[in-house]
N, C-alpha and C positions, 0 to 999 in steps of 0.2 A: 333600721339606716335612715332613719329622719335627720334631715339637715341641720335641726337643732342641736345635733350629736357634734357637728363638726365647724360650727360657728367659731369663728377667729375675731379678735379685734388687735393683731398683729401690728398694724399699721391705722390711724384715723383719717375719715373723709375728709378732703379737701372744702374749702370753703371759698365763693366767690371773692372774697377780700386777699386769698392767696395769690402770688404771682406765678407765671408759668411755669419759671425755673425752679420754683419748690414743688412745685407738681411732678414736674420731671424727676427730681431728686425721690420721689416717693418711688415712683414707677422703677426708677433705676435702682435703687436700695432695696427693693423687695422683690426686682423682677417679675413685675407684673404689667400685662398690656393694656390695663386700663384703670384708673382710679373715681372711686366713689366722690359725687358732689354733693353737699348739702346745703340747704337754706333753711338758716335755723335747724331745727331737730329733723327738717322734713327732707328727704332724699328727692333729688330732681332729675338726675339721670349720671350718666359715667362720662368721663374725659379719656378718648385714646391718645394714645402715645403717637400714633401717626398724626393728630390732628393737632397734638400741644408743639409737637416740633416744627409746625409751618407758624407758629405764632413767634411774636418775641420774645423773649424771656422776662423782659421787665413787666411785660401786660399783666394784669389783673386778669384772675380768671372770668370774671363777667364780660369780657369779650366773647368768649365762647358759649355761653350761656345758650345761645340760640342752634347750636351743632352737637348737641350731647346726645349722647346713646341711651334708650332708656331699656333697660332690663333689669331683672332680679328675678328673685325665687325667695317664698317666705319659708318661714322656720318651719311650719309643716309638712314642706315638699321632701321626697326622698332625693337618695342620691341618683336615682334614674331619670327624675324629672330635669335635675341638674345638667345631665349631658346631651339633651338637646340645646340648652340654654347656650353651654361653652361651644357648642358645633356651631350654632345659627348668628351667633354673635364674634365667633371668630376672637374668644376672649381665653385667658388662664386664671381669672378671676370674676364671683359673681355676688353681688350685694346681697345681703338677706335682711329681709324686712320682717317686722313683727304682723300679727293678723290684722293689727291694726295701720300697718303702714309705717311704723317707724323703724329708723336703721338701726340692727342690732349689731353689726358686723358682716362678714364675708366669708366666702368657702374659696379656696382654688383646686386647681385641676387635680393636683398632685394628690389633696385629703382625699378626691373622689376615687381617683385611682388607687390608692391605699388600702379603701374601705373593700373597694369592688374586685381587689386581687387576692381578697381572703376567701370570697365565697368559695362554696365548694365547686360551684360552676365552673370557677376560673381557677382555683387554687389545686383542687385535688388533680393528681395521676389519673388518667382513667383514659376510655376510648372514646370517640365522638362518631357520630354518625349521621349524616342528613339526608331524610326520607320525603318523599316527594307522592303526594296524594290530592286529589281533588278536594274541595272545599267542604263539600257534604258529607265527605266521608271521614274528614280530619276528627278526632279523638284524640283528647290527652289521655283518657282514661283508658281507650283501648292500647294505646302506645305505651303506656307504663303497666299495664297488665303483661304485654309482651315480653318486654324485658323482665318483669318480676317471674312469669312463667319459665324464664330461663336462669331462674336462680341468679340474677340480676341486680344491681340497686342503681336505681338514678340519683345521678349527682344534680340533675337539672336538666330543663328541656325549653327551648324557645322558638317561635316562630322567624326563621331568616329570611322569608320571602313570601310575598302573598299577593296573587292579583284577585281579580274576577272570579276566576273558575279554580284556581291551585292553589296550592300551599307547600312550603319545604319547611319541615321542621328537624331542627339539629336538638339532638338528644346528647347527653353526656352519661356514660353510666359504664360499670364493672361489670365483668361477670367471668364465669372462670374458662366458659368457652363463647368468646365474642362471637366468632362467627355463626354461630346457631342464634344468634341473637337475629343479626343481618338476615340469615335465612327466614327465620319466621315471619318477619317483618315482610319479606317478600312474597311467602305464602298466604298473607292477610291481603294482599294486593297492593300493598306500599313498593314504591321504585325507588331503588336506593340509589342516591344521586354522587354521594363522596362516604368514603367512609376513612376514618384517620386513625387506624390502628394497622397491626400488622395480620393480615390474613394468614391463618398457620395453614389453612385448606388448600390454599394457592402456592404458598411456600411449597408444602410436600411435592405435588403435583409438579411444579417445576424441578424439584431436585430428583424424582425419579425421571423426569424428561431428560434432565441431563445426565443422569446413570444409563440410559438408554442408547443416547446419542453415542455415549463414549465405549458402550459396548459393541454396536455399530462399527465404529472406527477401527477396532480392535483387530 
């Protein structure tokens, strides 16, 4: 899942000699929030739609040279690296540079979402559970063993929250008996924080309770 596989040249970067109007046409035509700016063959930053909308349409982009936003990602980065850049800079487009900092093209957030959505962690229909544990106890190996010991299959896991003493781990898995997996986690000292599946055991108890109440009302 390297960025190099997603690089697009759907539109070309703008130059300092372009007018504000021309840059805005690119933004509007390709529905991006930023457009990359180059000087010669060197990437020097991005111009945001918000900035361009404050400038006269006939002005050259040279006037905005000192107001550029500087962000990019390299061709050897991963899609996960890009997610933080998208969020930090509130953008839906990121320039991609070579290892020697030449402009290669760009990626869009739609490209990244498309790749991530195909990962088993995201795309496979399965149960999810979030467990809590002290940092010193947290063991991805042990978590995997617990799932597999219950004839389960792990599609992925990640640390969803962490501080100086505790961690929360979210696990996506499948198993014939989903509840037995959560019960085993509890026996090993993990705290079940959230379960994203139907607990058949709880459903059975509720059904029996409802039947008992109906019997009492007869």
